[in-house]
C-alpha positions as CSV (number, residue, x, y, z in Angstrom):
1,M,0.0,0.0,0.0
2,E,1.4,3.4,-0.9
3,I,1.8,6.0,1.8
4,P,-0.2,9.1,1.0
5,Y,1.0,12.7,1.2
6,I,4.7,12.0,0.9
7,V,5.0,14.2,-2.2
8,T,1.7,16.0,-2.5
9,P,0.5,18.2,0.4
10,R,-2.5,17.5,2.5
11,K,-5.6,19.5,1.7
12,D,-6.3,20.5,5.4
13,T,-2.8,21.7,6.2
14,G,-1.1,22.4,2.9
15,L,1.9,20.4,4.1
16,F,3.2,16.9,3.3
17,N,3.7,14.4,6.0
18,S,7.3,14.9,6.8
19,K,7.0,18.6,6.9
20,I,4.3,18.4,9.6
21,A,6.6,16.0,11.5
22,I,9.6,18.2,11.4
23,W,7.7,21.3,12.6
24,L,6.4,19.3,15.5
25,F,9.9,18.0,16.3
26,L,11.4,21.5,16.0
27,A,8.8,22.8,18.4
28,S,10.0,20.3,21.0
29,E,13.6,21.4,20.2
30,V,12.7,25.0,20.8
31,M,11.4,24.0,24.2
32,L,14.5,22.1,25.0
33,F,17.0,24.8,24.1
34,G,14.7,27.5,25.4
35,G,14.9,25.9,28.8
36,F,18.7,25.8,28.5
37,F,19.0,29.4,27.6
38,S,16.6,30.5,30.3
39,A,18.5,28.5,32.9
40,Y,21.7,30.1,31.7
41,I,20.3,33.6,32.3
42,F,19.0,32.8,35.8
43,L,22.2,31.1,36.8
44,R,24.3,33.9,35.5
45,L,22.2,36.6,37.3
46,G,22.2,34.6,40.5
47,A,25.8,33.5,40.5
48,D,27.6,33.7,43.8
49,Y,31.1,33.9,42.2
50,P,32.5,36.2,39.4
51,W,31.0,34.8,36.2
52,P,33.6,34.2,33.6
53,E,33.6,36.8,30.8
54,R,35.1,36.3,27.4
55,A,36.7,33.1,28.7
56,L,36.6,31.3,25.4
57,P,38.7,31.9,22.2
58,V,36.6,34.1,20.0
59,L,38.2,33.3,16.6
60,P,37.3,29.5,16.5
61,G,33.7,30.3,17.5
62,L,33.5,33.1,15.0
63,I,34.8,30.9,12.2
64,N,32.3,28.2,13.2
65,T,29.5,30.7,13.0
66,F,30.3,31.6,9.4
67,V,30.9,27.9,8.6
68,L,27.4,27.0,9.8
69,I,25.8,30.0,8.0
70,G,27.6,29.0,4.8
71,S,26.4,25.4,5.2
72,S,22.8,26.6,5.7
73,V,23.1,28.4,2.3
74,T,24.6,25.4,0.5
75,V,21.9,23.0,1.8
76,V,19.3,25.4,0.2
77,F,21.3,25.3,-3.0
78,A,21.3,21.5,-2.8
79,W,17.5,21.4,-2.4
80,A,17.1,23.9,-5.3
81,A,19.3,21.7,-7.5
82,L,17.0,18.7,-6.9
83,K,13.9,20.7,-7.7
84,M,15.6,21.6,-11.0
85,R,16.7,17.9,-11.5
86,Q,20.4,18.8,-11.5
87,W,21.9,15.8,-9.7
88,G,25.5,16.9,-10.1
89,K,24.9,20.3,-8.5
90,F,23.1,18.6,-5.7
91,Q,26.1,16.5,-5.0
92,L,28.4,19.5,-5.0
93,F,26.4,21.6,-2.7
94,M,25.5,18.8,-0.3
95,G,29.1,17.8,-0.2
96,I,30.1,21.3,0.8
97,T,27.5,21.2,3.6
98,I,28.9,17.9,4.9
99,I,32.5,19.3,4.8
100,C,31.3,22.4,6.7
101,S,29.9,20.1,9.4
102,V,33.2,18.3,9.6
103,V,35.1,21.6,9.9
104,F,32.7,22.8,12.7
105,M,33.3,19.6,14.7
106,V,37.1,19.6,14.2
107,L,37.3,23.2,15.5
108,K,35.0,22.3,18.4
109,G,37.2,19.3,19.2
110,I,40.3,21.5,19.2
111,E,38.6,23.9,21.6
112,Y,37.5,21.0,23.9
113,N,41.0,19.5,23.9
114,V,42.6,22.8,24.9
115,K,40.1,23.3,27.8
116,L,40.6,19.7,29.1
117,H,44.4,20.1,29.2
118,H,44.6,23.3,31.1
119,Q,44.6,23.3,34.9
120,A,42.9,25.7,37.3
121,V,43.1,25.9,41.1
122,R,41.2,28.0,43.6
123,L,43.1,28.7,46.8
124,N,41.7,29.1,50.3
125,D,41.7,32.9,50.0
126,Y,39.7,32.5,46.7
127,S,42.6,33.5,44.4
128,V,42.6,31.5,41.2
129,V,45.6,30.3,39.2
130,E,45.3,28.9,35.7
131,G,48.0,27.3,33.6
132,H,49.8,24.2,32.7
133,L,51.1,21.6,35.2
134,G,54.5,20.2,35.2
135,Y,55.4,16.5,35.1
136,K,57.2,14.6,37.9
137,L,60.8,13.6,37.2
138,K,62.3,10.5,38.8
139,D,63.4,10.7,42.5
140,G,61.0,13.6,43.2
141,V,62.8,16.2,41.1
142,H,60.7,19.0,39.6
143,V,60.9,20.4,36.1
144,E,62.5,23.8,36.3
145,H,61.9,26.7,33.9
146,G,63.9,26.2,30.7
147,Q,64.7,22.6,31.6
148,K,64.4,20.1,28.8
149,P,64.4,16.6,30.3
150,N,64.5,13.5,28.2
151,D,61.5,11.2,28.0
152,G,63.4,8.7,30.1
153,D,63.8,11.2,33.0
154,F,60.0,11.4,33.7
155,E,58.3,9.2,36.2
156,L,55.6,7.1,34.6
157,N,52.5,5.3,35.9
158,H,51.9,1.6,35.0
159,H,50.2,2.7,31.8
160,G,53.4,4.4,30.7
161,K,52.0,7.9,30.9
162,K,53.7,10.8,32.5
163,I,52.5,11.9,36.0
164,E,51.3,15.4,36.4
165,E,52.5,17.3,39.5
166,N,49.0,17.4,41.0
167,L,48.8,14.1,42.9
168,I,48.3,13.2,46.6
169,E,51.4,11.3,47.8
170,F,50.7,8.9,50.7
171,E,53.3,6.7,52.2
172,A,51.5,3.5,53.1
173,S,52.6,0.8,55.5
174,E,49.3,-1.0,55.4
175,I,46.6,-1.4,52.7
176,T,43.2,-2.8,53.3
177,F,41.1,-3.6,50.2
178,N,37.4,-3.8,50.2
179,T,36.7,-7.5,49.2
180,V,34.0,-6.6,46.7
181,R,34.7,-3.1,45.4
182,Y,38.5,-3.0,44.8
183,H,39.4,-1.2,41.6
184,K,41.7,-3.4,39.5
185,D,43.6,-0.5,37.9
186,W,44.5,0.9,41.3
187,V,45.7,-2.5,42.5
188,E,47.9,-2.9,39.5
189,E,49.3,0.7,40.0
190,M,50.2,-0.2,43.6
191,M,51.9,-3.4,42.6
192,A,53.9,-1.6,39.9
193,R,54.9,1.2,42.3
194,A,56.0,-1.3,45.0
195,A,58.0,-3.3,42.5
196,E,59.7,-0.1,41.3
197,K,60.7,0.7,44.9
198,N,61.8,-2.9,45.7
199,A,59.0,-3.3,48.2
200,T,56.6,-6.1,48.8
201,I,52.8,-6.0,49.5
202,T,51.9,-9.2,51.3
203,L,48.8,-10.6,53.0
204,A,48.9,-9.5,56.6
205,S,47.2,-12.6,58.2
206,T,46.1,-16.1,57.1
207,L,42.5,-16.2,55.8
208,E,40.4,-19.4,56.1
209,L,37.3,-19.2,53.9
210,S,35.0,-21.6,52.1
211,D,33.3,-21.5,48.8
212,G,30.5,-23.8,50.1
213,K,32.0,-26.9,48.8
214,S,35.5,-27.1,50.4
215,P,37.7,-24.9,52.7
216,V,40.0,-22.3,51.0
217,K,43.1,-21.1,52.8
218,F,45.1,-18.0,51.9
219,E,48.4,-18.0,53.8
220,A,49.9,-14.9,55.4
221,G,52.8,-13.5,53.4
222,T,51.2,-14.2,50.1
223,V,52.2,-11.5,47.6
224,L,49.5,-9.2,46.4
225,D,48.1,-10.1,43.0
226,V,44.8,-9.3,41.3
227,S,44.1,-13.1,40.9
228,L,44.6,-13.4,44.7
229,L,42.0,-10.7,45.4
230,D,39.7,-12.3,42.8
231,S,39.9,-15.7,44.6
232,I,39.2,-14.2,48.0
233,R,36.3,-12.2,46.5
234,K,34.8,-15.4,44.9
235,A,35.0,-17.3,48.2
236,H,33.6,-14.3,50.2
237,L,30.6,-13.9,47.8
238,A,30.0,-17.7,47.9
239,A,30.0,-17.6,51.7
240,R,27.8,-14.5,51.8
241,A,25.3,-16.1,49.4
242,N,25.2,-19.3,51.5
243,N,24.7,-17.4,54.8
244,S,22.0,-15.2,53.2
245,D,20.1,-18.4,52.2
246,L,20.4,-19.8,55.7
247,R,19.1,-16.7,57.3
248,T,16.3,-16.4,54.8
249,D,15.2,-20.0,55.4
250,N,15.5,-19.7,59.1
251,L,13.5,-16.5,59.1
252,R,10.8,-18.1,57.0
253,E,10.5,-20.9,59.6
254,Q,10.3,-18.4,62.4
255,W,7.4,-16.7,60.6
256,K,5.6,-20.0,60.3
257,K,6.0,-20.8,64.0
258,A,4.9,-17.3,64.9
259,K,1.8,-17.4,62.8
260,A,0.9,-20.8,64.3
261,A,1.4,-19.4,67.8
262,N,-0.7,-16.3,67.2
263,P,-3.8,-17.5,65.4
264,G,-6.1,-14.7,64.3
265,K,-3.6,-11.9,64.7
266,R,-2.3,-9.8,61.9
267,D,1.4,-10.0,60.9
268,W,2.3,-6.5,62.1
269,E,1.0,-7.3,65.6
270,F,3.7,-9.8,66.3
271,A,6.3,-9.0,63.7
272,E,8.7,-7.4,66.2
273,N,9.0,-10.7,68.0
274,V,10.0,-12.7,64.8
275,V,13.8,-12.9,64.7
276,I,16.4,-15.3,63.2
277,D,17.5,-18.1,65.5
278,Q,21.2,-17.5,65.3
279,A,22.1,-20.5,67.4
280,A,20.3,-22.8,65.0
281,I,22.3,-21.8,62.1
282,A,25.6,-20.9,63.8
283,D,27.4,-24.1,62.8
284,K,26.3,-23.8,59.2
285,L,27.4,-20.3,58.6
286,L,30.6,-19.9,56.5
287,P,33.3,-17.3,57.3
288,E,33.0,-14.0,55.4
289,Q,35.9,-11.6,54.7
290,A,34.6,-8.1,54.1
291,S,38.1,-6.6,53.9
292,I,41.6,-7.9,53.0
293,P,44.6,-6.4,55.0
294,F,48.1,-6.3,53.4
295,K,51.4,-5.1,54.8
296,V,53.8,-2.9,52.8
297,E,57.4,-3.5,53.6
298,P,59.2,-1.1,53.4
299,P,56.5,1.6,53.3
300,V,56.0,3.0,49.8
301,A,54.7,6.4,48.6
302,F,51.8,5.9,46.3
303,H,50.3,8.6,44.0
304,F,46.6,9.3,43.8
305,R,44.5,11.9,42.0
306,P,42.9,14.3,44.5
307,R,39.4,13.2,43.6
308,D,40.2,9.6,44.2
309,I,41.3,9.9,47.9
310,Q,40.2,11.4,51.1
311,E,43.4,11.9,53.0
312,A,44.3,12.7,56.6
313,A,47.7,12.9,58.3
314,E,48.0,9.2,59.0
315,S,45.2,7.6,57.0
316,G,43.6,7.7,53.6
317,A,40.5,6.2,52.0
318,L,40.1,5.6,48.2
319,R,36.8,5.8,46.4
320,D,36.6,2.0,46.0
321,G,36.7,1.6,49.8
322,T,40.4,0.8,50.1
323,A,41.9,2.0,53.4
324,L,45.5,3.2,53.7
325,K,47.5,3.5,56.9
326,G,50.8,5.4,57.0
327,K,51.5,9.1,56.6
328,M,50.6,11.9,54.2
329,L,53.6,13.4,52.4
330,E,53.9,16.9,51.0
331,S,51.8,16.9,47.8
332,P,52.1,20.4,46.2
333,M,50.6,21.3,42.9
334,V,53.3,22.6,40.6
335,F,52.6,24.8,37.7
336,H,55.3,24.7,35.0
337,Y,53.6,27.6,33.3
338,V,51.0,30.1,34.7
339,D,48.9,31.8,32.0
340,A,46.5,33.7,34.3
341,I,46.0,34.8,37.9
342,D,42.5,35.8,38.8
343,F,41.7,37.8,42.0
344,R,38.0,38.6,41.2
345,H,36.6,36.1,43.6
346,L,39.0,37.2,46.3
347,A,38.0,40.8,45.7
348,M,34.3,39.9,45.9
349,K,34.8,38.1,49.3
350,A,37.0,41.0,50.6
351,E,34.2,43.5,49.7
352,E,31.7,41.4,51.5
353,K,33.8,41.6,54.7
354,G,34.4,45.3,54.3
355,I,38.1,44.9,53.4
356,D,39.8,46.9,50.6
357,P,40.2,44.4,47.7
358,E,43.7,45.9,46.9
359,V,44.9,45.2,50.4
360,A,43.5,41.6,50.3
361,I,45.2,40.9,47.0
362,E,48.5,42.3,48.2
363,N,48.3,40.0,51.3
364,S,47.4,36.9,49.2
365,M,49.6,33.8,49.4
366,L,50.3,34.1,45.6
367,L,51.9,37.5,45.8
368,K,53.6,37.0,49.1
369,E,55.3,33.7,48.1
370,N,56.0,34.3,44.4
371,P,58.1,37.4,43.5
372,V,57.4,36.8,39.7
373,L,53.7,37.1,40.3
374,K,54.1,40.1,42.5
375,E,56.1,41.8,39.7
376,A,53.4,41.0,37.2
377,W,50.7,42.4,39.5
378,D,52.6,45.6,40.0
379,W,52.9,46.0,36.2
380,H,49.2,45.2,35.9
381,K,48.3,48.0,38.4
382,G,50.2,50.5,36.3
383,E,48.3,49.4,33.2
384,I,45.0,49.7,35.0
385,A,45.9,53.2,36.1
386,K,46.6,54.1,32.4
387,L,43.2,52.6,31.5
388,E,41.4,54.7,34.1
389,E,43.1,57.8,32.8
390,K,42.0,57.0,29.2
391,L,38.4,56.3,30.2
392,L,38.3,59.5,32.2
393,K,39.6,61.4,29.2
394,D,37.3,59.8,26.7
395,Y,34.0,59.7,28.7
396,G,34.4,62.4,31.4
397,T,32.7,62.5,34.8
398,H,29.3,63.0,36.4
399,K,28.1,63.8,39.9
400,D,26.7,61.0,42.0
401,E,23.8,61.3,44.5
402,S,26.2,62.7,47.1
403,G,27.4,65.4,44.7
404,N,30.9,63.8,44.2
405,E,32.5,63.8,40.8
406,V,32.8,60.2,39.5
407,A,34.0,58.8,36.2
408,D,31.4,57.8,33.7
409,R,33.3,54.7,32.8
410,V,35.7,52.6,34.9
411,P,37.5,49.4,34.3
412,T,35.5,46.2,34.8
413,D,36.3,43.7,37.6
414,T,37.7,41.4,34.9
415,E,40.1,44.1,33.7
416,R,41.0,45.3,37.2
417,Y,41.5,42.0,39.0
418,R,42.5,39.5,36.4
419,I,45.9,39.1,34.6
420,G,45.4,36.9,31.5
421,W,48.0,35.3,29.3
422,Q,47.7,38.1,26.8
423,D,48.7,40.5,29.6
424,F,51.8,38.4,30.3
425,V,52.7,38.5,26.6
426,A,52.2,42.3,26.6
427,K,54.5,42.6,29.7
428,A,57.2,40.4,28.1
429,D,57.0,42.4,24.8
430,G,57.3,45.7,26.6
431,V,54.0,47.1,25.3
432,G,50.8,48.3,26.9
433,R,47.9,46.1,28.0
434,G,45.9,45.1,24.9
435,E,48.7,46.0,22.5
436,E,50.3,42.5,22.4
437,K,50.6,40.6,19.1
438,I,48.9,37.2,19.2
439,G,49.5,34.7,16.3
440,I,46.8,32.6,14.7
441,K,48.0,29.5,16.4
442,E,47.5,31.1,19.8
443,Q,44.1,32.3,18.9
444,F,43.1,28.6,18.6
445,M,45.4,26.7,21.0
446,G,46.0,29.3,23.7
447,P,49.4,30.3,25.0
448,D,52.4,29.2,23.0
449,Y,54.6,28.3,26.0
450,E,57.5,26.8,24.1
451,G,57.6,29.6,21.4
452,R,57.8,32.3,24.0
453,E,59.9,30.4,26.6
454,H,63.1,32.3,25.7
455,E,61.4,35.6,26.6
456,H,60.4,34.3,30.0
457,T,56.9,35.3,29.1
458,F,54.9,33.2,31.5
459,P,55.6,32.7,35.3
460,S,57.0,29.2,35.7
461,H,57.5,26.6,38.4
462,I,54.9,28.0,40.8
463,V,54.5,25.6,43.8
464,I,51.2,25.7,45.6
465,P,51.1,23.7,48.9
466,R,48.3,21.2,49.2
467,E,47.0,22.8,52.4
468,E,46.4,26.1,50.4
469,I,44.2,24.4,47.8
470,Q,40.5,24.7,48.1
471,F,39.5,23.2,44.8
472,A,41.3,22.2,41.6
473,S,40.1,21.0,38.2
474,K,40.8,21.2,34.5
475,F,38.5,23.6,32.6
476,A,35.9,20.8,32.8
477,P,32.2,20.9,33.9
478,A,33.5,20.4,37.5
479,W,35.3,23.7,37.6
480,N,32.3,26.0,37.8
481,T,28.7,26.4,36.6
482,Y,29.8,28.3,33.6
483,Y,31.8,25.5,32.2
484,A,29.2,22.9,33.1
485,I,26.7,24.9,31.0
486,Y,29.2,25.5,28.2
487,F,30.0,21.8,27.8
488,T,26.3,20.8,28.2
489,M,24.9,23.2,25.6
490,T,27.7,23.1,23.1
491,G,28.0,19.3,23.5
492,L,24.2,18.9,22.9
493,H,24.5,21.2,19.9
494,G,27.4,19.2,18.6
495,L,25.3,16.0,18.7
496,H,22.7,17.8,16.7
497,V,25.3,18.8,14.1
498,I,26.5,15.2,13.9
499,G,23.0,13.8,13.6
500,G,22.0,16.3,11.0
501,A,25.2,15.7,9.0
502,L,24.6,11.9,9.0
503,V,21.1,12.3,7.6
504,L,22.3,14.7,4.9
505,A,25.2,12.4,4.1
506,Y,22.7,9.6,3.7
507,Y,20.8,11.6,1.1
508,L,24.1,12.4,-0.7
509,F,25.5,8.9,-0.8
510,C,22.4,6.7,-0.8
511,G,19.8,8.9,-2.5
512,K,20.5,8.1,-6.1
513,K,18.0,5.3,-6.2
514,M,15.3,7.5,-4.7
515,Y,16.2,10.3,-7.1
516,L,15.8,8.0,-10.1
517,S,12.4,6.6,-9.0
518,N,10.8,9.7,-7.4
519,P,13.0,12.9,-7.5
520,E,10.3,15.0,-5.8
521,W,10.3,12.6,-2.8
522,L,14.0,13.1,-2.3
523,A,13.7,16.8,-2.7
524,N,11.1,16.9,0.0
525,R,13.3,14.8,2.3
526,V,16.3,17.2,1.7
527,E,14.0,20.1,2.4
528,I,13.1,18.5,5.8
529,G,16.8,17.9,6.5
530,G,17.5,21.5,5.6
531,L,14.9,22.8,8.0
532,F,16.6,20.9,10.8
533,W,20.0,22.2,9.7
534,H,18.7,25.8,9.8
535,F,17.5,25.2,13.3
536,V,21.0,23.9,14.3
537,D,22.5,27.1,12.8
538,L,20.0,29.3,14.6
539,V,20.9,27.7,18.0
540,W,24.6,28.4,17.4
541,I,23.8,32.0,16.5
542,F,22.4,32.3,20.0
543,L,25.1,30.2,21.7
544,F,28.1,32.1,20.2
545,P,27.4,35.6,21.7
546,I,26.2,34.5,25.1
547,L,29.1,32.0,25.7
548,Y,32.0,33.6,23.7
549,L,31.3,37.4,23.7
550,M,29.4,38.3,26.9
């Protein structure tokens, strides 16, 4: 049976089937993104921290805007070519549309990659440092400014990857694994670390278990291995299942006896008196082992990501339930390059307490402990003074409610309290703030550390003690609400780009048969795909200014 109204429009609506469907779908999409945009506005207006302004590279976003606009034009040309029965032109214009979608996603991937490889840390006084972490060298040596170590000089984890200098170091003498929840990768990392330090991790005491069929014995002194933990886990789960069945059967019998002894009563009236007869099943219960203790001889310093461990002076607990006993070592975060210091949050908190922000900044740990950052801040204050003079000259003054003369325009908090990487470049180049020369590569990838290293452009080897760190993260959704919204909205939009591109690519590469049999049907389908593509373009036109320009 032929489906009606796939080419000719319905008499009641004037639309063919798929066009009605796409408008209904786009209505739901408007509600979805409308909710996101509304949430963004309310979260920004109610933010309890300085909202990031112009935190994203504008050039990639601007290029992507024109790329999508261009693709919206070419998809219309592709549809028009089908209406005129010009298959070759359809292939050309639709091919350009697909290429534009690929360019868009490549630029978005570069932007994501840059964000996810840059570190940020908020200190206890609410100062913020942004930049690039160093990597640990062997024997605890740090990478100094200008140092060019060989690949073999770096300390590697058991996956062969370099270790960033943002790890918790805990010297453990005892490790107790959760029998059920231990994380295999962490176990292997500990084994590799112990082997590297010529230490042994051995079972602290003999364990006698049973799998329900025969006893299983694990001797004290057995060297840690994943297979050993698997065997203990298997025996533990078998014992737990057996004991659970025994308790369930016994409780069932107790209920039967209770009901017989309380005829006519409802269950809830005597339920509190129904308990398991522990003595009756005691000799049938199998030994369970909820945790597995190991000794580390001699004690070894293990590395853990901050999010994976809750540490104290003499103990630590991993997310998988593993408990550590020993001592916490100094675990500073070391920035090999700093590309921004941000005092906006500190200034906001200082104003709430009635403290002069300038005084609070001067007394911050960053400026007191790092002469290079103090020098940059002093340079920055001079540049802000020049900016204030310029704004005063260009815009003049007015009288406030008290009759005092005040400037019409003053520097924003971002300008006043934040030193970005472009400012470090301007300082190194000996030019004024905003007069630096930034290359195309840096517009996309951020600071060119290696290219500017000989100029000592960026502060290097900044050590932040662990006790001074309030929160640290890459520029990921965890860093703040802004980046959570950024990744959510642009990620969802990217999925729409991929989905729309796949549909249009299907028409390009698999539409020949449909074109030969019913070209108008294919034209209608491309028109529907084009409507969705226009919506994707429209969403980006809203996303670009609110995320990149405001």
